[in-house]
All heavy atoms as TSV, in Angstrom:
chain	resi	resn	atom	element	x	y	z
A	1	MET	N	N	-6.893	-10.237	-20.240
A	1	MET	CA	C	-6.307	-9.707	-19.035
A	1	MET	C	C	-6.732	-10.591	-17.857
A	1	MET	O	O	-7.882	-10.991	-17.766
A	1	MET	CB	C	-6.811	-8.272	-18.853
A	1	MET	CG	C	-6.111	-7.464	-17.825
A	1	MET	SD	S	-4.465	-6.881	-18.183
A	1	MET	CE	C	-4.637	-5.967	-19.660
A	2	THR	N	N	-5.815	-10.846	-16.944
A	2	THR	CA	C	-6.099	-11.669	-15.770
A	2	THR	C	C	-6.668	-10.802	-14.648
A	2	THR	O	O	-6.058	-9.806	-14.275
A	2	THR	CB	C	-4.806	-12.350	-15.270
A	2	THR	OG1	O	-4.231	-13.094	-16.329
A	2	THR	CG2	C	-5.089	-13.253	-14.094
A	3	PRO	N	N	-7.841	-11.143	-14.125
A	3	PRO	CA	C	-8.417	-10.337	-13.044
A	3	PRO	C	C	-7.624	-10.509	-11.747
A	3	PRO	O	O	-7.073	-11.571	-11.468
A	3	PRO	CB	C	-9.831	-10.883	-12.886
A	3	PRO	CG	C	-9.812	-12.227	-13.506
A	3	PRO	CD	C	-8.713	-12.237	-14.514
A	4	LEU	N	N	-7.594	-9.459	-10.957
A	4	LEU	CA	C	-6.953	-9.492	-9.639
A	4	LEU	C	C	-8.028	-9.881	-8.633
A	4	LEU	O	O	-8.760	-9.049	-8.120
A	4	LEU	CB	C	-6.364	-8.116	-9.316
A	4	LEU	CG	C	-5.592	-7.977	-8.009
A	4	LEU	CD1	C	-4.384	-8.911	-7.980
A	4	LEU	CD2	C	-5.143	-6.541	-7.823
A	5	ASP	N	N	-8.136	-11.182	-8.366
A	5	ASP	CA	C	-9.205	-11.653	-7.494
A	5	ASP	C	C	-8.710	-12.175	-6.146
A	5	ASP	O	O	-9.506	-12.516	-5.285
A	5	ASP	CB	C	-10.039	-12.717	-8.196
A	5	ASP	CG	C	-9.195	-13.878	-8.679
A	5	ASP	OD1	O	-7.967	-13.847	-8.518
A	5	ASP	OD2	O	-9.777	-14.832	-9.224
A	6	LYS	N	N	-7.391	-12.212	-5.958
A	6	LYS	CA	C	-6.811	-12.598	-4.674
A	6	LYS	C	C	-5.518	-11.815	-4.483
A	6	LYS	O	O	-4.957	-11.284	-5.447
A	6	LYS	CB	C	-6.565	-14.099	-4.610
A	6	LYS	CG	C	-5.621	-14.619	-5.672
A	6	LYS	CD	C	-5.508	-16.115	-5.597
A	6	LYS	CE	C	-4.593	-16.598	-6.735
A	6	LYS	NZ	N	-4.441	-18.032	-6.719
A	7	PRO	N	N	-5.023	-11.701	-3.255
A	7	PRO	CA	C	-3.822	-10.896	-3.008
A	7	PRO	C	C	-2.600	-11.427	-3.759
A	7	PRO	O	O	-2.401	-12.631	-3.880
A	7	PRO	CB	C	-3.610	-11.021	-1.497
A	7	PRO	CG	C	-4.936	-11.379	-0.944
A	7	PRO	CD	C	-5.611	-12.196	-2.002
A	8	LEU	N	N	-1.821	-10.502	-4.250
A	8	LEU	CA	C	-0.585	-10.803	-4.956
A	8	LEU	C	C	0.541	-10.136	-4.175
A	8	LEU	O	O	0.540	-8.914	-4.002
A	8	LEU	CB	C	-0.659	-10.251	-6.381
A	8	LEU	CG	C	0.573	-10.343	-7.243
A	8	LEU	CD1	C	0.877	-11.802	-7.565
A	8	LEU	CD2	C	0.363	-9.559	-8.521
A	9	LYS	N	N	1.494	-10.924	-3.647
A	9	LYS	CA	C	2.581	-10.393	-2.824
A	9	LYS	C	C	3.887	-10.419	-3.601
A	9	LYS	O	O	4.199	-11.405	-4.273
A	9	LYS	CB	C	2.759	-11.223	-1.555
A	9	LYS	CG	C	1.671	-11.077	-0.553
A	9	LYS	CD	C	2.030	-11.840	0.707
A	9	LYS	CE	C	0.973	-11.650	1.769
A	9	LYS	NZ	N	1.348	-12.333	3.013
A	10	ARG	N	N	4.641	-9.325	-3.454
A	10	ARG	CA	C	5.967	-9.242	-4.059
A	10	ARG	C	C	6.898	-8.543	-3.083
A	10	ARG	O	O	6.486	-7.680	-2.312
A	10	ARG	CB	C	5.943	-8.458	-5.377
A	10	ARG	CG	C	5.175	-9.138	-6.493
A	10	ARG	CD	C	5.895	-10.427	-6.916
A	10	ARG	NE	N	5.251	-11.068	-8.028
A	10	ARG	CZ	C	4.427	-12.110	-7.922
A	10	ARG	NH1	N	4.134	-12.591	-6.743
A	10	ARG	NH2	N	3.894	-12.650	-8.978
A	11	GLU	N	N	8.167	-8.911	-3.131
A	11	GLU	CA	C	9.177	-8.257	-2.302
A	11	GLU	C	C	9.969	-7.306	-3.186
A	11	GLU	O	O	10.268	-7.613	-4.336
A	11	GLU	CB	C	10.114	-9.300	-1.702
A	11	GLU	CG	C	11.165	-8.691	-0.792
A	11	GLU	CD	C	12.090	-9.740	-0.195
A	11	GLU	OE1	O	11.612	-10.828	0.156
A	11	GLU	OE2	O	13.287	-9.445	-0.075
A	12	LEU	N	N	10.293	-6.143	-2.637
A	12	LEU	CA	C	11.132	-5.200	-3.359
A	12	LEU	C	C	12.059	-4.509	-2.384
A	12	LEU	O	O	11.807	-4.469	-1.188
A	12	LEU	CB	C	10.304	-4.184	-4.149
A	12	LEU	CG	C	9.443	-3.221	-3.370
A	12	LEU	CD1	C	9.637	-1.838	-3.949
A	12	LEU	CD2	C	8.003	-3.632	-3.504
A	13	THR	N	N	13.153	-3.975	-2.895
A	13	THR	CA	C	14.126	-3.279	-2.073
A	13	THR	C	C	14.186	-1.833	-2.516
A	13	THR	O	O	14.329	-1.542	-3.705
A	13	THR	CB	C	15.511	-3.933	-2.216
A	13	THR	OG1	O	15.403	-5.313	-1.870
A	13	THR	CG2	C	16.522	-3.277	-1.302
A	14	ILE	N	N	14.057	-0.930	-1.549
A	14	ILE	CA	C	14.169	0.499	-1.809
A	14	ILE	C	C	15.337	0.976	-0.962
A	14	ILE	O	O	15.280	0.905	0.271
A	14	ILE	CB	C	12.874	1.248	-1.444
A	14	ILE	CG1	C	11.693	0.689	-2.232
A	14	ILE	CG2	C	13.046	2.742	-1.693
A	14	ILE	CD1	C	10.350	1.236	-1.823
A	15	GLY	N	N	16.382	1.445	-1.620
A	15	GLY	CA	C	17.613	1.743	-0.889
A	15	GLY	C	C	18.180	0.427	-0.412
A	15	GLY	O	O	18.440	-0.472	-1.204
A	16	GLU	N	N	18.320	0.289	0.882
A	16	GLU	CA	C	18.808	-0.976	1.443
A	16	GLU	C	C	17.764	-1.649	2.322
A	16	GLU	O	O	18.071	-2.580	3.053
A	16	GLU	CB	C	20.086	-0.718	2.238
A	16	GLU	CG	C	21.192	-0.173	1.357
A	16	GLU	CD	C	22.561	-0.316	1.979
A	16	GLU	OE1	O	22.693	-1.010	2.998
A	16	GLU	OE2	O	23.476	0.275	1.415
A	17	VAL	N	N	16.522	-1.182	2.238
A	17	VAL	CA	C	15.438	-1.710	3.068
A	17	VAL	C	C	14.521	-2.579	2.216
A	17	VAL	O	O	14.097	-2.181	1.129
A	17	VAL	CB	C	14.630	-0.548	3.708
A	17	VAL	CG1	C	13.524	-1.087	4.589
A	17	VAL	CG2	C	15.548	0.372	4.498
A	18	ALA	N	N	14.209	-3.774	2.732
A	18	ALA	CA	C	13.311	-4.697	2.033
A	18	ALA	C	C	11.864	-4.393	2.417
A	18	ALA	O	O	11.560	-4.132	3.580
A	18	ALA	CB	C	13.650	-6.134	2.387
A	19	TYR	N	N	10.986	-4.417	1.435
A	19	TYR	CA	C	9.565	-4.150	1.633
A	19	TYR	C	C	8.740	-5.268	1.019
A	19	TYR	O	O	9.187	-5.965	0.115
A	19	TYR	CB	C	9.163	-2.835	0.955
A	19	TYR	CG	C	9.717	-1.614	1.624
A	19	TYR	CD1	C	10.953	-1.099	1.258
A	19	TYR	CD2	C	8.995	-0.959	2.617
A	19	TYR	CE1	C	11.472	0.029	1.865
A	19	TYR	CE2	C	9.495	0.172	3.230
A	19	TYR	CZ	C	10.737	0.667	2.854
A	19	TYR	OH	O	11.242	1.770	3.467
A	20	THR	N	N	7.526	-5.405	1.506
A	20	THR	CA	C	6.554	-6.314	0.921
A	20	THR	C	C	5.440	-5.473	0.322
A	20	THR	O	O	4.883	-4.602	0.987
A	20	THR	CB	C	5.970	-7.257	1.991
A	20	THR	OG1	O	7.029	-7.991	2.581
A	20	THR	CG2	C	4.968	-8.215	1.383
A	21	LEU	N	N	5.136	-5.730	-0.937
A	21	LEU	CA	C	4.050	-5.050	-1.632
A	21	LEU	C	C	2.934	-6.051	-1.845
A	21	LEU	O	O	3.155	-7.133	-2.397
A	21	LEU	CB	C	4.525	-4.515	-2.986
A	21	LEU	CG	C	3.467	-3.883	-3.871
A	21	LEU	CD1	C	2.920	-2.612	-3.229
A	21	LEU	CD2	C	4.020	-3.598	-5.244
A	22	VAL	N	N	1.734	-5.711	-1.375
A	22	VAL	CA	C	0.576	-6.583	-1.553
A	22	VAL	C	C	-0.451	-5.835	-2.402
A	22	VAL	O	O	-0.887	-4.740	-2.043
A	22	VAL	CB	C	-0.056	-6.981	-0.194
A	22	VAL	CG1	C	-1.271	-7.864	-0.421
A	22	VAL	CG2	C	0.961	-7.662	0.686
A	23	LEU	N	N	-0.799	-6.433	-3.520
A	23	LEU	CA	C	-1.860	-5.906	-4.386
A	23	LEU	C	C	-3.075	-6.800	-4.208
A	23	LEU	O	O	-2.974	-8.016	-4.298
A	23	LEU	CB	C	-1.430	-5.947	-5.852
A	23	LEU	CG	C	-0.186	-5.161	-6.226
A	23	LEU	CD1	C	0.244	-5.516	-7.633
A	23	LEU	CD2	C	-0.440	-3.689	-6.115
A	24	ASP	N	N	-4.223	-6.198	-3.946
A	24	ASP	CA	C	-5.458	-6.971	-3.839
A	24	ASP	C	C	-6.582	-6.200	-4.512
A	24	ASP	O	O	-6.363	-5.088	-4.982
A	24	ASP	CB	C	-5.775	-7.334	-2.382
A	24	ASP	CG	C	-6.073	-6.152	-1.487
A	24	ASP	OD1	O	-6.558	-5.121	-1.990
A	24	ASP	OD2	O	-5.845	-6.259	-0.277
A	25	PRO	N	N	-7.774	-6.766	-4.594
A	25	PRO	CA	C	-8.859	-6.091	-5.298
A	25	PRO	C	C	-9.241	-4.729	-4.719
A	25	PRO	O	O	-9.797	-3.889	-5.421
A	25	PRO	CB	C	-10.029	-7.077	-5.176
A	25	PRO	CG	C	-9.388	-8.410	-5.028
A	25	PRO	CD	C	-8.146	-8.143	-4.222
A	26	ASP	N	N	-8.927	-4.466	-3.440
A	26	ASP	CA	C	-9.277	-3.189	-2.819
A	26	ASP	C	C	-8.216	-2.114	-3.012
A	26	ASP	O	O	-8.524	-0.930	-2.995
A	26	ASP	CB	C	-9.509	-3.370	-1.320
A	26	ASP	CG	C	-10.706	-4.252	-1.042
A	26	ASP	OD1	O	-11.685	-4.173	-1.800
A	26	ASP	OD2	O	-10.661	-5.019	-0.060
A	27	GLY	N	N	-6.959	-2.510	-3.137
A	27	GLY	CA	C	-5.889	-1.522	-3.264
A	27	GLY	C	C	-4.530	-2.159	-3.092
A	27	GLY	O	O	-4.338	-3.331	-3.372
A	28	LEU	N	N	-3.574	-1.359	-2.609
A	28	LEU	CA	C	-2.238	-1.870	-2.393
A	28	LEU	C	C	-1.739	-1.483	-1.018
A	28	LEU	O	O	-2.217	-0.534	-0.413
A	28	LEU	CB	C	-1.277	-1.361	-3.471
A	28	LEU	CG	C	-1.038	0.144	-3.582
A	28	LEU	CD1	C	0.154	0.561	-2.738
A	28	LEU	CD2	C	-0.767	0.490	-5.030
A	29	LYS	N	N	-0.771	-2.254	-0.510
A	29	LYS	CA	C	-0.182	-1.975	0.789
A	29	LYS	C	C	1.313	-2.230	0.680
A	29	LYS	O	O	1.739	-3.287	0.205
A	29	LYS	CB	C	-0.784	-2.868	1.870
A	29	LYS	CG	C	-0.255	-2.573	3.253
A	29	LYS	CD	C	-0.981	-3.393	4.307
A	29	LYS	CE	C	-0.491	-3.027	5.701
A	29	LYS	NZ	N	-1.204	-3.781	6.731
A	30	LEU	N	N	2.101	-1.251	1.114
A	30	LEU	CA	C	3.556	-1.352	1.110
A	30	LEU	C	C	4.012	-1.339	2.559
A	30	LEU	O	O	3.727	-0.399	3.299
A	30	LEU	CB	C	4.174	-0.183	0.342
A	30	LEU	CG	C	5.689	-0.198	0.208
A	30	LEU	CD1	C	6.149	-1.388	-0.629
A	30	LEU	CD2	C	6.160	1.101	-0.426
A	31	THR	N	N	4.682	-2.417	2.979
A	31	THR	CA	C	5.076	-2.596	4.367
A	31	THR	C	C	6.543	-2.992	4.434
A	31	THR	O	O	7.003	-3.796	3.623
A	31	THR	CB	C	4.250	-3.728	5.008
A	31	THR	OG1	O	2.873	-3.480	4.767
A	31	THR	CG2	C	4.482	-3.821	6.487
A	32	GLU	N	N	7.251	-2.422	5.412
A	32	GLU	CA	C	8.628	-2.848	5.624
A	32	GLU	C	C	8.603	-4.330	5.987
A	32	GLU	O	O	7.765	-4.772	6.778
A	32	GLU	CB	C	9.259	-2.028	6.740
A	32	GLU	CG	C	10.748	-2.217	6.846
A	32	GLU	CD	C	11.404	-1.271	7.832
A	32	GLU	OE1	O	10.822	-0.216	8.150
A	32	GLU	OE2	O	12.504	-1.609	8.294
A	33	LYS	N	N	9.503	-5.103	5.395
A	33	LYS	CA	C	9.491	-6.542	5.598
A	33	LYS	C	C	9.625	-6.879	7.081
A	33	LYS	O	O	10.456	-6.337	7.783
A	33	LYS	CB	C	10.622	-7.199	4.816
A	33	LYS	CG	C	10.485	-8.690	4.774
A	33	LYS	CD	C	11.349	-9.297	3.734
A	33	LYS	CE	C	11.091	-10.798	3.734
A	33	LYS	NZ	N	11.923	-11.469	2.803
A	34	GLY	N	N	8.741	-7.769	7.560
A	34	GLY	CA	C	8.732	-8.168	8.947
A	34	GLY	C	C	7.845	-7.301	9.826
A	34	GLY	O	O	7.702	-7.561	11.014
A	35	ARG	N	N	7.248	-6.288	9.258
A	35	ARG	CA	C	6.357	-5.392	10.007
A	35	ARG	C	C	4.920	-5.621	9.561
A	35	ARG	O	O	4.656	-6.158	8.496
A	35	ARG	CB	C	6.721	-3.927	9.750
A	35	ARG	CG	C	8.144	-3.574	10.015
A	35	ARG	CD	C	8.358	-3.338	11.468
A	35	ARG	NE	N	9.753	-2.970	11.672
A	35	ARG	CZ	C	10.204	-2.541	12.802
A	35	ARG	NH1	N	9.412	-2.420	13.831
A	35	ARG	NH2	N	11.476	-2.244	12.933
A	36	ARG	N	N	3.964	-5.152	10.374
A	36	ARG	CA	C	2.550	-5.287	10.024
A	36	ARG	C	C	1.974	-3.998	9.467
A	36	ARG	O	O	1.103	-4.022	8.625
A	36	ARG	CB	C	1.734	-5.694	11.246
A	36	ARG	CG	C	1.998	-7.091	11.680
A	36	ARG	CD	C	1.167	-7.412	12.895
A	36	ARG	NE	N	1.429	-8.757	13.325
A	36	ARG	CZ	C	0.498	-9.674	13.488
A	36	ARG	NH1	N	-0.750	-9.378	13.281
A	36	ARG	NH2	N	0.811	-10.869	13.876
A	37	ARG	N	N	2.441	-2.880	9.984
A	37	ARG	CA	C	1.895	-1.590	9.557
A	37	ARG	C	C	2.670	-1.056	8.369
A	37	ARG	O	O	3.878	-1.156	8.299
A	37	ARG	CB	C	1.959	-0.589	10.693
A	37	ARG	CG	C	1.005	-0.921	11.798
A	37	ARG	CD	C	0.949	0.197	12.769
A	37	ARG	NE	N	-0.227	0.031	13.606
A	37	ARG	CZ	C	-0.647	0.927	14.428
A	37	ARG	NH1	N	0.001	2.061	14.563
A	37	ARG	NH2	N	-1.721	0.715	15.146
A	38	GLY	N	N	1.928	-0.461	7.465
A	38	GLY	CA	C	2.548	0.115	6.289
A	38	GLY	C	C	1.652	1.175	5.690
A	38	GLY	O	O	0.708	1.641	6.320
A	39	VAL	N	N	1.934	1.514	4.472
A	39	VAL	CA	C	1.152	2.517	3.758
A	39	VAL	C	C	0.128	1.791	2.896
A	39	VAL	O	O	0.482	0.915	2.110
A	39	VAL	CB	C	2.063	3.398	2.872
A	39	VAL	CG1	C	1.246	4.402	2.101
A	39	VAL	CG2	C	3.114	4.087	3.723
A	40	GLU	N	N	-1.140	2.155	3.061
A	40	GLU	CA	C	-2.211	1.556	2.260
A	40	GLU	C	C	-2.787	2.609	1.326
A	40	GLU	O	O	-2.912	3.776	1.700
A	40	GLU	CB	C	-3.333	1.029	3.150
A	40	GLU	CG	C	-2.932	-0.169	3.964
A	40	GLU	CD	C	-4.107	-0.749	4.732
A	40	GLU	OE1	O	-5.175	-0.959	4.115
A	40	GLU	OE2	O	-3.952	-0.984	5.931
A	41	LEU	N	N	-3.130	2.172	0.146
A	41	LEU	CA	C	-3.733	3.054	-0.838
A	41	LEU	C	C	-4.847	2.289	-1.539
A	41	LEU	O	O	-4.625	1.225	-2.111
A	41	LEU	CB	C	-2.680	3.518	-1.853
A	41	LEU	CG	C	-3.126	4.481	-2.932
A	41	LEU	CD1	C	-3.677	5.759	-2.326
A	41	LEU	CD2	C	-1.959	4.808	-3.840
A	42	ARG	N	N	-6.046	2.794	-1.444
A	42	ARG	CA	C	-7.213	2.162	-2.079
A	42	ARG	C	C	-7.278	2.592	-3.545
A	42	ARG	O	O	-6.975	3.742	-3.890
A	42	ARG	CB	C	-8.502	2.584	-1.369
A	42	ARG	CG	C	-8.521	2.237	0.075
A	42	ARG	CD	C	-8.984	0.811	0.245
A	42	ARG	NE	N	-8.920	0.421	1.642
A	42	ARG	CZ	C	-8.483	-0.767	2.035
A	42	ARG	NH1	N	-8.106	-1.642	1.151
A	42	ARG	NH2	N	-8.433	-1.079	3.294
A	43	TRP	N	N	-7.685	1.684	-4.392
A	43	TRP	CA	C	-7.792	1.990	-5.823
A	43	TRP	C	C	-8.742	3.148	-6.064
A	43	TRP	O	O	-8.474	4.016	-6.886
A	43	TRP	CB	C	-8.259	0.757	-6.613
A	43	TRP	CG	C	-7.337	-0.416	-6.514
A	43	TRP	CD1	C	-7.667	-1.670	-6.094
A	43	TRP	CD2	C	-5.950	-0.471	-6.839
A	43	TRP	NE1	N	-6.560	-2.479	-6.122
A	43	TRP	CE2	C	-5.503	-1.773	-6.592
A	43	TRP	CE3	C	-5.033	0.453	-7.315
A	43	TRP	CZ2	C	-4.180	-2.182	-6.800
A	43	TRP	CZ3	C	-3.714	0.056	-7.519
A	43	TRP	CH2	C	-3.307	-1.236	-7.270
A	44	LYS	N	N	-9.875	3.180	-5.318
A	44	LYS	CA	C	-10.855	4.247	-5.540
A	44	LYS	C	C	-10.272	5.613	-5.199
A	44	LYS	O	O	-10.605	6.607	-5.828
A	44	LYS	CB	C	-12.149	3.988	-4.771
A	44	LYS	CG	C	-12.009	4.022	-3.279
A	44	LYS	CD	C	-13.345	3.770	-2.596
A	44	LYS	CE	C	-13.160	3.866	-1.088
A	44	LYS	NZ	N	-14.399	3.780	-0.371
A	45	ASP	N	N	-9.387	5.682	-4.182
A	45	ASP	CA	C	-8.730	6.946	-3.848
A	45	ASP	C	C	-7.752	7.365	-4.946
A	45	ASP	O	O	-7.624	8.548	-5.253
A	45	ASP	CB	C	-7.980	6.841	-2.521
A	45	ASP	CG	C	-8.913	6.627	-1.334
A	45	ASP	OD1	O	-10.090	7.043	-1.430
A	45	ASP	OD2	O	-8.471	6.052	-0.330
A	46	LEU	N	N	-7.078	6.383	-5.507
A	46	LEU	CA	C	-6.116	6.668	-6.572
A	46	LEU	C	C	-6.804	7.231	-7.810
A	46	LEU	O	O	-6.376	8.250	-8.353
A	46	LEU	CB	C	-5.347	5.396	-6.924
A	46	LEU	CG	C	-4.238	5.532	-7.948
A	46	LEU	CD1	C	-3.141	6.454	-7.439
A	46	LEU	CD2	C	-3.664	4.174	-8.274
A	47	VAL	N	N	-7.893	6.613	-8.232
A	47	VAL	CA	C	-8.561	7.069	-9.453
A	47	VAL	C	C	-9.368	8.346	-9.247
A	47	VAL	O	O	-9.589	9.088	-10.193
A	47	VAL	CB	C	-9.450	5.973	-10.089
A	47	VAL	CG1	C	-8.624	4.792	-10.515
A	47	VAL	CG2	C	-10.561	5.545	-9.176
A	48	SER	N	N	-9.785	8.620	-7.998
A	48	SER	CA	C	-10.562	9.835	-7.753
A	48	SER	C	C	-9.671	11.051	-7.491
A	48	SER	O	O	-10.160	12.166	-7.404
A	48	SER	CB	C	-11.504	9.634	-6.566
A	48	SER	OG	O	-10.771	9.574	-5.360
A	49	GLY	N	N	-8.363	10.820	-7.342
A	49	GLY	CA	C	-7.452	11.922	-7.074
A	49	GLY	C	C	-7.263	12.185	-5.593
A	49	GLY	O	O	-6.583	13.121	-5.204
A	50	ASP	N	N	-7.871	11.367	-4.740
A	50	ASP	CA	C	-7.762	11.556	-3.295
A	50	ASP	C	C	-6.586	10.792	-2.688
A	50	ASP	O	O	-6.472	10.696	-1.471
A	50	ASP	CB	C	-9.045	11.097	-2.596
A	50	ASP	CG	C	-10.218	11.998	-2.920
A	50	ASP	OD1	O	-9.972	13.162	-3.286
A	50	ASP	OD2	O	-11.365	11.535	-2.805
A	51	ALA	N	N	-5.691	10.269	-3.511
A	51	ALA	CA	C	-4.590	9.450	-3.007
A	51	ALA	C	C	-3.678	10.226	-2.075
A	51	ALA	O	O	-3.291	9.736	-1.015
A	51	ALA	CB	C	-3.790	8.872	-4.170
A	52	ALA	N	N	-3.318	11.440	-2.432
A	52	ALA	CA	C	-2.424	12.242	-1.586
A	52	ALA	C	C	-3.098	12.553	-0.253
A	52	ALA	O	O	-2.465	12.495	0.800
A	52	ALA	CB	C	-2.032	13.524	-2.305
A	53	LEU	N	N	-4.372	12.853	-0.292
A	53	LEU	CA	C	-5.112	13.154	0.929
A	53	LEU	C	C	-5.193	11.923	1.830
A	53	LEU	O	O	-4.975	12.013	3.038
A	53	LEU	CB	C	-6.518	13.655	0.579
A	53	LEU	CG	C	-7.439	13.997	1.736
A	53	LEU	CD1	C	-6.846	15.125	2.573
A	53	LEU	CD2	C	-8.804	14.400	1.210
A	54	ALA	N	N	-5.474	10.768	1.257
A	54	ALA	CA	C	-5.577	9.531	2.038
A	54	ALA	C	C	-4.233	9.163	2.660
A	54	ALA	O	O	-4.177	8.767	3.819
A	54	ALA	CB	C	-6.071	8.393	1.147
A	55	THR	N	N	-3.156	9.335	1.931
A	55	THR	CA	C	-1.822	9.030	2.454
A	55	THR	C	C	-1.448	9.977	3.575
A	55	THR	O	O	-0.908	9.578	4.603
A	55	THR	CB	C	-0.779	9.095	1.325
A	55	THR	OG1	O	-1.163	8.199	0.289
A	55	THR	CG2	C	0.593	8.711	1.817
A	56	ALA	N	N	-1.751	11.246	3.416
A	56	ALA	CA	C	-1.451	12.243	4.457
A	56	ALA	C	C	-2.263	11.955	5.725
A	56	ALA	O	O	-1.743	12.078	6.836
A	56	ALA	CB	C	-1.738	13.644	3.950
A	57	LEU	N	N	-3.504	11.551	5.566
A	57	LEU	CA	C	-4.347	11.231	6.711
A	57	LEU	C	C	-3.789	10.031	7.475
A	57	LEU	O	O	-3.707	10.050	8.699
A	57	LEU	CB	C	-5.780	10.954	6.269
A	57	LEU	CG	C	-6.758	10.541	7.364
A	57	LEU	CD1	C	-6.859	11.629	8.419
A	57	LEU	CD2	C	-8.113	10.253	6.768
A	58	GLN	N	N	-3.397	8.994	6.760
A	58	GLN	CA	C	-2.814	7.814	7.409
A	58	GLN	C	C	-1.543	8.184	8.163
A	58	GLN	O	O	-1.316	7.722	9.278
A	58	GLN	CB	C	-2.486	6.740	6.388
A	58	GLN	CG	C	-3.683	5.988	5.903
A	58	GLN	CD	C	-3.301	4.858	4.968
A	58	GLN	OE1	O	-2.132	4.551	4.788
A	58	GLN	NE2	N	-4.295	4.247	4.362
A	59	ALA	N	N	-0.695	9.027	7.567
A	59	ALA	CA	C	0.545	9.427	8.224
A	59	ALA	C	C	0.257	10.202	9.498
A	59	ALA	O	O	0.930	10.014	10.517
A	59	ALA	CB	C	1.385	10.272	7.260
A	60	SER	N	N	-0.747	11.069	9.471
A	60	SER	CA	C	-1.070	11.853	10.663
A	60	SER	C	C	-1.662	10.970	11.758
A	60	SER	O	O	-1.428	11.193	12.945
A	60	SER	CB	C	-2.009	13.004	10.333
A	60	SER	OG	O	-3.285	12.518	9.989
A	61	LEU	N	N	-2.422	9.956	11.392
A	61	LEU	CA	C	-2.990	9.054	12.387
A	61	LEU	C	C	-1.917	8.203	13.046
A	61	LEU	O	O	-1.988	7.917	14.244
A	61	LEU	CB	C	-4.043	8.148	11.747
A	61	LEU	CG	C	-5.323	8.846	11.294
A	61	LEU	CD1	C	-6.223	7.866	10.553
A	61	LEU	CD2	C	-6.049	9.465	12.469
A	62	ARG	N	N	-0.903	7.786	12.287
A	62	ARG	CA	C	0.195	7.001	12.859
A	62	ARG	C	C	1.051	7.847	13.780
A	62	ARG	O	O	1.615	7.351	14.731
A	62	ARG	CB	C	1.076	6.428	11.759
A	62	ARG	CG	C	0.571	5.080	11.291
A	62	ARG	CD	C	1.521	4.567	10.304
A	62	ARG	NE	N	1.427	5.544	9.210
A	62	ARG	CZ	C	1.692	5.306	7.955
A	62	ARG	NH1	N	2.134	4.177	7.608
A	62	ARG	NH2	N	1.544	6.220	7.047
A	63	ALA	N	N	1.166	9.143	13.511
A	63	ALA	CA	C	1.988	10.030	14.325
A	63	ALA	C	C	1.376	10.257	15.706
A	63	ALA	O	O	2.074	10.550	16.656
A	63	ALA	CB	C	2.185	11.362	13.608
A	64	ASN	N	N	0.064	10.113	15.817
A	64	ASN	CA	C	-0.632	10.369	17.104
A	64	ASN	C	C	-0.622	9.193	17.984
A	64	ASN	O	O	-0.630	8.176	18.000
A	64	ASN	CB	C	-2.072	10.816	16.862
A	64	ASN	CG	C	-2.110	12.187	16.237
A	64	ASN	OD1	O	-1.198	12.983	16.427
A	64	ASN	ND2	N	-3.143	12.448	15.481
């Protein structure tokens, strides 16, 4: 298996919107193409079951 030791970027389209997905050793980040802010998810949150809580917290912080 190849270790994930540096960021891996991929482009994907959801609906008609292009996004950039970055996978790195800390987690993943999904950002609308051309934007800086997006949704981040840490691997430790995903495996501990706190992923939904972390995503909800980020959404509430962006709303303020």
